[in-house]
ZAMARGU-4260 file (C-alpha; in steps of 0.2 Angstrom, whole numbers, plus 5000, padded with zeros to 4 digits):
<rodrens>
0) 5000/5000/5000 | 5006/5018/4996 | 5012/5029/5011 | 4999/5042/5015 | 5006/5059/5012
5) 4999/5076/5015 | 4998/5078/4996 | 4988/5062/4994 | 4976/5068/5008 | 4974/5085/4999
10) 4971/5076/4983 | 4957/5067/4991 | 4948/5083/4996 | 4951/5081/5015 | 4958/5096/5025
15) 4970/5093/5039 | 4956/5094/5052 | 4946/5081/5043 | 4961/5070/5041 | 4964/5071/5060
20) 4947/5065/5062 | 4950/5050/5051 | 4966/5046/5062 | 4955/5048/5078 | 4941/5037/5071
25) 4953/5023/5066 | 4966/5025/5080 | 4979/5023/5066 | 4984/5029/5049 | 4972/5023/5035
30) 4978/5014/5020 | 4974/5021/5002 | 4957/5011/5001 | 4951/5017/5018 | 4957/5035/5014
35) 4947/5034/4997 | 4932/5028/5006 | 4933/5042/5019 | 4936/5055/5006 | 4920/5051/4996
40) 4909/5048/5011 | 4914/5065/5018 | 4913/5074/5002 | 4901/5088/5001 | 4891/5078/4988
45) 4888/5063/5000 | 4889/5070/5018 | 4881/5087/5015 | 4893/5094/5028 | 4890/5112/5025
50) 4871/5110/5023 | 4864/5097/5035 | 4863/5109/5049 | 4851/5120/5039 | 4841/5106/5030
55) 4835/5100/5047 | 4825/5116/5049 | 4814/5112/5033 | 4796/5106/5036 | 4795/5087/5030
60) 4780/5080/5038 | 4761/5079/5033 | 4747/5066/5035 | 4750/5061/5017 | 4769/5059/5019
65) 4774/5041/5020 | 4793/5044/5019 | 4802/5061/5020 | 4821/5065/5017 | 4834/5052/5021
70) 4829/5038/5009 | 4833/5037/4990 | 4817/5047/4986 | 4802/5054/4995 | 4785/5045/4996
75) 4768/5052/4998 | 4751/5044/4999 | 4740/5047/4983 | 4725/5036/4989 | 4718/5019/4984
80) 4733/5010/4991 | 4745/5020/4980 | 4760/5031/4983 | 4770/5043/4972 | 4789/5042/4974
85) 4800/5056/4968 | 4816/5065/4969 | 4827/5078/4960 | 4846/5077/4959 | 4860/5087/4951
90) 4873/5082/4938 | 4881/5099/4935 | 4899/5096/4935 | 4899/5080/4924 | 4887/5089/4912
95) 4899/5104/4909 | 4914/5092/4906 | 4905/5080/4895 | 4887/5086/4892 | 4880/5071/4883
100) 4885/5058/4896 | 4884/5070/4911 | 4866/5073/4907 | 4862/5055/4902 | 4869/5048/4918
105) 4860/5061/4928 | 4844/5054/4921 | 4849/5036/4924 | 4854/5040/4942 | 4838/5048/4947
110) 4828/5034/4939 | 4837/5022/4950 | 4833/5032/4965 | 4815/5030/4962 | 4813/5012/4956
115) 4825/5007/4970 | 4810/5010/4982 | 4798/4999/4972 | 4790/5012/4960 | 4788/5011/4942
120) 4795/5027/4935 | 4781/5036/4925 | 4788/5053/4921 | 4805/5063/4920 | 4807/5081/4922
125) 4822/5093/4921 | 4828/5110/4926 | 4842/5117/4915 | 4853/5133/4917 | 4865/5139/4904
130) 4876/5154/4901 | 4876/5167/4888 | 4870/5160/4871 | 4885/5169/4863 | 4898/5160/4874
135) 4909/5150/4863 | 4905/5133/4872 | 4886/5136/4876 | 4878/5129/4860 | 4889/5113/4861
140) 4883/5112/4880 | 4865/5114/4876 | 4865/5102/4861 | 4874/5089/4872 | 4864/5090/4887
145) 4847/5090/4878 | 4853/5075/4867 | 4859/5066/4883 | 4842/5068/4892 | 4832/5063/4877
150) 4844/5049/4872 | 4843/5041/4890 | 4825/5044/4894 | 4818/5039/4876 | 4828/5023/4876
155) 4823/5018/4894 | 4805/5020/4890 | 4800/5034/4903 | 4792/5050/4896 | 4801/5066/4898
160) 4786/5077/4900 | 4792/5095/4905 | 4805/5106/4914 | 4813/5123/4912 | 4828/5130/4903
165) 4835/5147/4907 | 4851/5157/4902 | 4862/5169/4912 | 4880/5174/4911 | 4883/5168/4929
170) 4882/5150/4922 | 4895/5153/4908 | 4908/5142/4917 | 4896/5131/4927 | 4880/5125/4919
175) 4866/5116/4930 | 4858/5100/4925 | 4845/5095/4937 | 4835/5079/4934 | 4818/5073/4942
180) 4809/5057/4941 | 4792/5053/4948 | 4786/5035/4950 | 4770/5026/4957 | 4770/5011/4969
185) 4758/5001/4980 | 4760/5007/4998 | 4762/4990/5004 | 4777/4987/4992 | 4789/5001/4996
190) 4807/4996/4999 | 4820/5004/5010 | 4839/5003/5011 | 4842/4998/5029 | 4851/4982/5030
195) 4846/4969/5043 | 4849/4951/5048 | 4867/4945/5053 | 4872/4933/5040 | 4860/4939/5026
200) 4868/4938/5009 | 4873/4955/5000 | 4871/4954/4982 | 4877/4965/4967 | 4866/4966/4952
205) 4866/4975/4935 | 4881/4981/4925 | 4900/4976/4928 | 4911/4989/4937 | 4923/4999/4927
210) 4935/5013/4930 | 4923/5027/4924 | 4917/5039/4937 | 4931/5036/4950 | 4931/5051/4962
215) 4915/5058/4954 | 4908/5063/4971 | 4924/5072/4976 | 4925/5081/4959 | 4907/5087/4962
220) 4912/5094/4978 | 4924/5106/4971 | 4924/5121/4960 | 4930/5121/4942 | 4947/5128/4936
225) 4955/5129/4919 | 4959/5110/4919 | 4941/5104/4920 | 4943/5095/4903 | 4956/5084/4912
230) 4942/5078/4923 | 4933/5069/4909 | 4937/5052/4916 | 4927/5056/4932 | 4911/5057/4921
235) 4901/5041/4921 | 4895/5032/4905 | 4877/5027/4904 | 4868/5013/4895 | 4849/5016/4895
240) 4845/4999/4888 | 4854/4990/4903 | 4844/5002/4914 | 4828/4996/4906 | 4832/4978/4910
245) 4837/4983/4927 | 4821/4991/4931 | 4811/4976/4925 | 4822/4964/4934 | 4821/4974/4951
250) 4802/4976/4949 | 4800/4957/4946 | 4811/4952/4961 | 4801/4965/4972 | 4785/4956/4968
255) 4792/4942/4978 | 4797/4942/4997 | 4816/4940/4994 | 4822/4958/4997 | 4827/4964/5014
260) 4835/4980/5008 | 4840/4988/4992 | 4851/5003/4987 | 4856/5011/4971 | 4875/5013/4968
265) 4875/5031/4964 | 4888/5044/4969 | 4903/5035/4977 | 4896/5019/4970 | 4899/5003/4980
270) 4905/5013/4994 | 4890/5024/4998 | 4878/5010/4994 | 4886/4998/5006 | 4889/5011/5020
275) 4871/5018/5019 | 4863/5001/5020 | 4874/4996/5035 | 4873/5012/5044 | 4854/5014/5043
280) 4852/4996/5048 | 4865/4998/5062 | 4874/4983/5057 | 4891/4979/5049 | 4896/4973/5032
285) 4909/4962/5025 | 4913/4961/5006 | 4924/4950/4996 | 4931/4961/4983 | 4937/4946/4972
290) 4918/4943/4969 | 4914/4960/4962 | 4910/4959/4943 | 4923/4969/4934 | 4924/4974/4916
295) 4942/4979/4916 | 4957/4969/4920 | 4967/4971/4936 | 4955/4982/4945 | 4960/4986/4963
300) 4949/4987/4978 | 4951/5006/4978 | 4945/5007/4960 | 4930/4995/4963 | 4924/5005/4979
305) 4925/5022/4971 | 4920/5018/4953 | 4903/5026/4948 | 4899/5015/4934 | 4881/5015/4930
310) 4866/5004/4931 | 4871/4994/4947 | 4862/4990/4963 | 4866/4982/4980 | 4854/4971/4989
315) 4852/4962/5005 | 4842/4946/5002 | 4833/4934/5014 | 4844/4918/5016 | 4840/4905/5003
320) 4833/4917/4990 | 4849/4919/4981 | 4845/4906/4967 | 4828/4913/4963 | 4835/4930/4962
325) 4849/4925/4951 | 4838/4917/4939 | 4828/4933/4937 | 4843/4944/4934 | 4851/4931/4922
330) 4835/4930/4913 | 4836/4949/4910 | 4854/4947/4905 | 4862/4956/4920 | 4876/4952/4931
335) 4872/4944/4948 | 4885/4940/4962 | 4884/4937/4980 | 4898/4948/4986 | 4897/4948/5005
340) 4886/4947/5020 | 4878/4957/5034 | 4888/4956/5051 | 4885/4962/5068 | 4902/4971/5070
345) 4896/4989/5065 | 4911/4989/5054 | 4915/4989/5035 | 4927/4975/5031 | 4934/4972/5014
350) 4944/4957/5009 | 4954/4955/4993 | 4966/4941/4988 | 4965/4934/5006 | 4970/4950/5014
355) 4959/4963/5024 | 4961/4979/5014 | 4949/4989/5024 | 4942/4989/5041 | 4933/5005/5046
360) 4920/5008/5060 | 4904/5013/5050 | 4898/5027/5062 | 4911/5040/5058 | 4908/5037/5039
365) 4890/5041/5040 | 4882/5048/5056 | 4898/5056/5063 | 4903/5064/5046 | 4909/5082/5048
370) 4895/5095/5050 | 4899/5113/5048 | 4890/5129/5054 | 4899/5140/5041 | 4899/5159/5043
375) 4885/5167/5033 | 4880/5185/5029 | 4863/5189/5020 | 4866/5201/5006 | 4859/5218/5007
380) 4843/5221/4998 | 4844/5231/4982 | 4837/5248/4982 | 4821/5252/4975 | 4822/5257/4956
385) 4826/5276/4955 | 4818/5277/4938 | 4806/5266/4930 | 4806/5264/4911 | 4790/5266/4902
390) 4783/5258/4886 | 4774/5267/4872 | 4772/5252/4862 | 4767/5237/4873 | 4764/5225/4858
395) 4781/5229/4851 | 4790/5227/4867 | 4780/5211/4870 | 4786/5204/4853 | 4804/5208/4858
400) 4802/5200/4875 | 4794/5184/4868 | 4810/5182/4857 | 4822/5183/4872 | 4831/5167/4877
405) 4821/5165/4893 | 4804/5167/4885 | 4807/5159/4868 | 4798/5143/4863 | 4807/5128/4870
410) 4800/5117/4855 | 4817/5113/4849 | 4821/5105/4866 | 4805/5096/4870 | 4803/5089/4852
415) 4819/5079/4856 | 4810/5070/4871 | 4798/5056/4869 | 4784/5063/4880 | 4771/5050/4875
420) 4779/5033/4879 | 4768/5024/4891 | 4752/5032/4884 | 4748/5041/4901 | 4754/5059/4897
425) 4739/5071/4898 | 4749/5087/4897 | 4767/5090/4892 | 4780/5104/4890 | 4772/5121/4886
430) 4759/5122/4900 | 4761/5126/4918 | 4763/5108/4924 | 4765/5092/4916 | 4751/5080/4920
435) 4753/5061/4919 | 4739/5049/4922 | 4740/5036/4936 | 4738/5021/4925 | 4721/5012/4925
440) 4713/5026/4936 | 4705/5043/4934 | 4719/5050/4945 | 4734/5060/4938 | 4749/5068/4945
445) 4754/5086/4941 | 4772/5090/4941 | 4782/5106/4940 | 4800/5112/4941 | 4803/5130/4945
450) 4815/5143/4952 | 4819/5161/4948 | 4837/5163/4952 | 4837/5182/4949 | 4825/5184/4963
455) 4835/5173/4974 | 4851/5183/4971 | 4842/5200/4974 | 4833/5193/4990 | 4837/5175/4995
460) 4822/5174/5007 | 4809/5181/4995 | 4817/5171/4981 | 4816/5155/4991 | 4797/5159/4995
465) 4794/5162/4977 | 4802/5146/4970 | 4790/5136/4981 | 4775/5147/4978 | 4777/5146/4959
470) 4777/5127/4959 | 4761/5128/4970 | 4753/5140/4957 | 4758/5129/4942 | 4751/5114/4950
475) 4735/5123/4955 | 4733/5130/4938 | 4730/5113/4930 | 4717/5109/4944 | 4728/5098/4955
480) 4731/5099/4974 | 4749/5103/4978 | 4755/5089/4990 | 4774/5089/4992 | 4791/5096/4985
485) 4808/5089/4981 | 4822/5101/4978 | 4840/5103/4970 | 4849/5116/4980 | 4862/5123/4968
490) 4874/5136/4975 | 4892/5142/4974 | 4906/5140/4987 | 4899/5138/5004 | 4916/5143/5012
495) 4912/5161/5006 | 4900/5169/5019 | 4890/5179/5006 | 4887/5162/4997 | 4882/5153/5013
500) 4871/5168/5017 | 4862/5165/5000 | 4859/5147/5005 | 4853/5150/5022 | 4841/5164/5016
505) 4834/5153/5002 | 4830/5139/5014 | 4822/5151/5026 | 4810/5157/5013 | 4807/5140/5006
510) 4803/5134/5024 | 4791/5148/5027 | 4782/5145/5010 | 4781/5126/5013 | 4773/5129/5031
515) 4761/5142/5025 | 4755/5132/5010 | 4755/5115/5019 | 4767/5109/5006 | 4781/5099/5014
520) 4799/5094/5007 | 4801/5075/5006 | 4817/5073/4996 | 4831/5083/4988 | 4849/5086/4984
525) 4862/5099/4988 | 4875/5104/4975 | 4888/5116/4981 | 4904/5123/4974 | 4896/5128/4958
530) 4908/5141/4952 | 4922/5142/4939 | 4939/5149/4938 | 4941/5143/4920 | 4946/5156/4907
535) 4931/5164/4900 | 4920/5158/4914 | 4910/5167/4927 | 4913/5165/4945 | 4898/5160/4956
540) 4882/5154/4949 | 4866/5163/4954 | 4858/5155/4969 | 4847/5142/4961 | 4836/5132/4973
545) 4827/5122/4959 | 4810/5116/4966 | 4801/5100/4959 | 4782/5100/4965 | 4770/5086/4964
550) 4751/5087/4965 | 4736/5076/4963 | 4721/5077/4951 | 4708/5066/4958 | 4699/5066/4940
555) 4710/5070/4925 | 4695/5074/4915 | 4693/5091/4925 | 4711/5096/4920 | 4713/5113/4912
560) 4727/5119/4900 | 4734/5137/4896 | 4727/5139/4878 | 4713/5150/4874 | 4698/5139/4869
565) 4683/5150/4863 | 4680/5166/4854 | 4672/5179/4866 | 4678/5172/4883 | 4682/5185/4896
570) 4700/5186/4902 | 4703/5189/4920 | 4718/5192/4932 | 4714/5184/4949 | 4725/5184/4964
575) 4740/5195/4969 | 4745/5212/4972 | 4744/5226/4959 | 4760/5235/4961 | 4767/5234/4944
580) 4783/5227/4951 | 4797/5229/4938 | 4812/5226/4950 | 4822/5211/4943 | 4810/5209/4929
585) 4813/5202/4912 | 4807/5218/4905 | 4820/5228/4914 | 4834/5215/4910 | 4830/5210/4892
590) 4824/5227/4885 | 4834/5239/4896 | 4849/5230/4901 | 4846/5232/4919 | 4847/5219/4933
595) 4841/5230/4947 | 4829/5233/4960 | 4821/5222/4974 | 4813/5205/4971 | 4794/5205/4971
600) 4786/5202/4987 | 4777/5185/4990 | 4761/5186/5001 | 4760/5168/5006 | 4742/5170/5014
605) 4736/5177/4997 | 4745/5163/4988 | 4736/5150/4998 | 4719/5159/4995 | 4721/5161/4976
610) 4727/5143/4974 | 4712/5136/4984 | 4700/5146/4974 | 4707/5142/4957 | 4706/5124/4961
615) 4688/5126/4966 | 4684/5135/4950 | 4692/5121/4940 | 4683/5107/4949 | 4667/5117/4946
620) 4672/5118/4927 | 4669/5137/4928 | 4686/5141/4918 | 4691/5137/4901 | 4709/5141/4902
625) 4721/5145/4917 | 4739/5151/4917 | 4751/5156/4931 | 4757/5174/4928 | 4776/5174/4930
630) 4791/5179/4920 | 4786/5194/4908 | 4770/5198/4918 | 4752/5199/4911 | 4757/5203/4893
635) 4769/5187/4892 | 4756/5176/4900 | 4742/5182/4889 | 4753/5180/4874 | 4758/5162/4879
640) 4739/5158/4881 | 4735/5165/4864 | 4749/5156/4855 | 4744/5139/4864 | 4726/5141/4858
645) 4730/5149/4842 | 4717/5162/4846 | 4720/5181/4848 | 4713/5193/4861 | 4710/5211/4865
650) 4715/5217/4882 | 4717/5234/4891 | 4724/5242/4907 | 4712/5248/4920 | 4710/5267/4922
655) 4717/5267/4939 | 4734/5260/4934 | 4746/5274/4929 | 4761/5263/4922 | 4758/5253/4906
660) 4775/5245/4908 | 4771/5241/4926 | 4754/5234/4923 | 4758/5223/4908 | 4776/5218/4912
665) 4777/5219/4931 | 4780/5202/4939 | 4769/5204/4955 | 4767/5187/4962 | 4752/5176/4967
670) 4742/5179/4950 | 4733/5168/4938 | 4726/5173/4921 | 4709/5164/4918 | 4696/5164/4904
675) 4677/5160/4907 | 4661/5162/4898 | 4653/5169/4913 | 4664/5182/4922 | 4652/5190/4935
680) 4651/5175/4947 | 4669/5172/4946 | 4673/5191/4950 | 4661/5191/4964 | 4667/5175/4972
685) 4686/5180/4970 | 4682/5197/4978 | 4673/5188/4992 | 4689/5179/4995 | 4698/5195/4997
690) 4708/5193/4981 | 4711/5206/4967 | 4702/5204/4951 | 4705/5213/4935 | 4694/5211/4919
695) 4707/5212/4906 | 4697/5209/4890 | 4691/5195/4879 | 4697/5182/4867 | 4695/5182/4848
700) 4703/5186/4832 | 4721/5182/4825 | 4730/5196/4834 | 4734/5202/4851 | 4728/5220/4853
705) 4733/5230/4869 | 4726/5246/4875 | 4735/5257/4888 | 4726/5273/4891 | 4724/5281/4874
710) 4737/5271/4866 | 4733/5255/4857 | 4746/5243/4849 | 4744/5226/4841 | 4754/5211/4835
715) 4747/5197/4824 | 4749/5179/4831 | 4759/5175/4816 | 4772/5188/4820 | 4772/5184/4838
720) 4774/5165/4835 | 4789/5169/4823 | 4797/5180/4836 | 4794/5166/4849 | 4801/5152/4838
725) 4816/5162/4832 | 4829/5160/4846 | 4832/5142/4846 | 4828/5139/4828 | 4841/5152/4822
730) 4854/5148/4836 | 4855/5130/4832 | 4857/5133/4814 | 4874/5141/4819
</rodrens>
């Protein structure tokens, strides 16, 4: 074994204090295998050492929550003996280094987190952040990531039904690729990862272990430098066809009584899966490394334990079930090997070529991993706008805004995803939420991913509240009851107090919103050190707590969509404040080059009232179309509804509003645009709830005509669609 030097310790991402903790835990110097295991288990990616303290403050419980954070994915009750199981995770650094495989294996990993618990995956989502479109690498990164997501999801046979994609210079050197999967299981067939039963066999199933992905977890716990391309070997390589076989084999075995515990080999591979299973079961584990299926010659225990090769699972079986299990996995043409057993030692013991190559107490690896209360400083809130730009041509400014990267049609992206496989997709990309039927029932799950990083940067607390509230609105807007949240918390270097302040502030806002809306967080992922020192790259990303929300439609036939349906329907704005808030708006940034002002205020009581009323109206079939009012304000929301329904509208500003730009492009929160044939009872009931209501106008024609005081401007739907389609179409032509 190599002598452990300070340089080797540093190369494994451990500081001197952490290495002293290793020495103290072992009572001796580690060998290289043991050092590697400590390094990945104590990495930020696996141990959450900078975030655990604050994550504990989030609300995670509700009567419908079956399993909250701590397992592979969150589990909620959706009635009739069924559960929804879901989670979101990051694959940011791998996707910047090798965009196709980074994104593909991100999808594969999150699928395994869900079917590990006994669920059949029914939907994939994603949340993507890229840098400036004119950055020399960005088109290549976008093409690779989108191809990777589509290539894996399409082949594995799980529909990719929605997501979000945004652009900002802060992501030039560090893009974000967050993947989400939702599955459905029977509540009496949910599987957990805690190993039990001294002597029970530990089995390895799936693909063979290779040298790809070694130190992937450690790499994901550090920022980038100009040598990031040299880290390409740390990026895993995925095989969606094998993953499909693995899903079917696991679900077939789960239908028996053979499995005691099961865990995906994700970040840190065999190390994290075995440590988590043993530590959660408060048992020990012994592995014979000579029995690990390897696809490369001469692999060492160090490489086997740290490899992040894809499509692999670890299981604890009941004694005597090995032969039956092996027959199932061999039938599906997958590797199967008994590689060890559960012990009562509380230790991880690895043997190779007749020698003990690792003997570590499990407690320090998991429960006693470092936990830091890092210094944090909340950023000062931006000053109010000293001057507010006006618009003398609302339709013209709207056309320009609809062509910007953040509002442009994502058709180029979602047409590369198979959204219909499984035949249960009721609503896909382009609406407020994706909607997927629970097969064989009238129920459907509504799914939304959201975050507005520019708000989080300007005011982390309000930005955190808004990220939760927007998924709540998007799910309510299709008629579903929002039930629970998963998240992917993407931030820069937590050792910088201002970055840690962003993290703490966003979690504070998220927690407030979840409590107010009865919308708990049941799973998630933290991705830190998202910044780059690479030439031409930015430094820190914007704080990006991506939120994945899930809600339940009891009857999918009551679902609504955003598109205008009928000529002459009244168009109303229901809900939030009427301040014409332009601070941090897309109008200000895209048309005036200014990223200034405070983030919009989020009134959580009003959010709850508005969501409740909108769901009631939808259930009563009183509305023909509904759309959350978000980026770009009222004008952008109406434009999206018109384009979706291929039907124009005539809208106007109320006489008591003085700023046309503020009214049409302001991003006040808590608002819905709705259409109805019978406006009066809707207005009366909404006002009775204490909500603001504005009668905007009515649908009809082939243009969008906008009145602001004495001024009137108009744009045809054909011109609006051309502007909206132009960004991706022209950019990808190159």
